[in-house]
C-alpha positions as CSV (number, residue, x, y, z in Angstrom):
1,M,7.4,8.7,14.9
2,R,4.6,10.8,13.3
3,T,6.8,11.5,10.3
4,L,7.6,7.8,9.8
5,A,4.0,6.8,10.0
6,E,3.0,9.6,7.5
7,R,5.7,8.4,5.1
8,R,4.5,4.8,5.3
9,L,0.9,6.0,4.7
10,R,1.8,8.1,1.7
11,D,4.0,5.2,0.3
12,S,0.9,2.9,0.4
13,L,-1.1,5.3,-1.8
14,R,-1.3,5.3,-5.6
15,D,-0.4,9.0,-5.7
16,P,1.5,9.9,-2.5
17,S,1.8,13.6,-3.4
18,S,-2.0,14.0,-3.6
19,A,-2.6,13.0,0.0
20,D,-4.4,15.5,2.3
21,L,-4.4,14.5,5.9
22,R,-6.7,15.7,8.7
23,N,-7.6,14.8,12.3
24,T,-4.3,13.0,12.8
25,R,-3.2,11.9,16.2
26,V,-0.8,9.6,17.9
27,P,-2.5,7.8,20.8
28,R,-0.5,8.1,24.1
29,G,2.4,5.7,24.0
30,A,1.5,4.3,20.6
31,G,3.9,3.6,17.7
32,Y,1.2,4.5,15.1
33,L,-0.8,7.4,13.7
34,C,-4.6,7.5,13.3
35,G,-6.4,10.0,11.1
36,E,-8.2,10.6,7.8
37,V,-6.7,10.8,4.4
38,N,-8.1,12.0,1.0
39,A,-6.0,11.1,-2.0
40,A,-6.2,10.6,-5.8
41,N,-7.6,7.3,-7.0
42,A,-6.6,5.3,-10.1
43,V,-8.4,7.7,-12.5
44,G,-7.2,10.9,-10.9
45,G,-10.3,11.7,-8.9
46,R,-10.5,12.2,-5.2
47,R,-11.7,9.3,-3.0
48,G,-13.0,11.5,-0.2
49,F,-11.7,11.3,3.4
50,Q,-11.3,7.9,4.8
51,R,-9.9,6.8,8.1
52,F,-6.5,5.2,8.4
53,I,-4.2,3.6,11.0
54,A,-0.5,3.7,10.0
55,G,2.3,2.1,11.9
56,A,5.7,3.9,12.1
57,H,7.5,0.6,11.8
58,S,7.3,-2.2,9.2
59,E,5.8,-4.7,11.7
60,M,2.5,-2.8,11.7
61,P,0.9,-2.4,8.3
62,V,-1.0,0.6,7.0
63,A,-4.8,0.0,7.3
64,L,-7.1,2.1,5.2
65,E,-10.8,2.0,5.9
66,E,-11.7,1.1,2.3
67,S,-9.3,-1.7,2.2
68,M,-10.7,-3.8,5.0
69,E,-14.1,-5.2,5.9
70,A,-16.1,-2.5,7.7
71,A,-16.6,-4.4,10.9
72,E,-12.9,-5.4,11.1
73,F,-11.7,-1.8,10.5
74,E,-14.2,-0.5,13.0
75,Q,-12.9,-2.9,15.7
76,A,-9.3,-2.0,15.0
77,W,-10.2,1.8,15.1
78,D,-12.1,1.5,18.4
79,R,-9.3,-0.5,20.0
80,L,-6.3,1.5,18.7
81,C,-7.4,5.0,18.0
């Protein structure tokens, strides 16, 4: 499950090979991975670590902290992670 979620996360990034992960965990009984990712942006620089929630299966999308409204992501993080 962890490997599938990591693959889905990396596939959602502009440069999958540049991704550094930290503080990853699979909540008990969950089909998704929570953690932080730092990856290259469009101009090759690093974004800095941001939180993510990545489902292992296609029915749960990958959610990156920067790609959602702050309050919406915080609510999802608190509920799921």
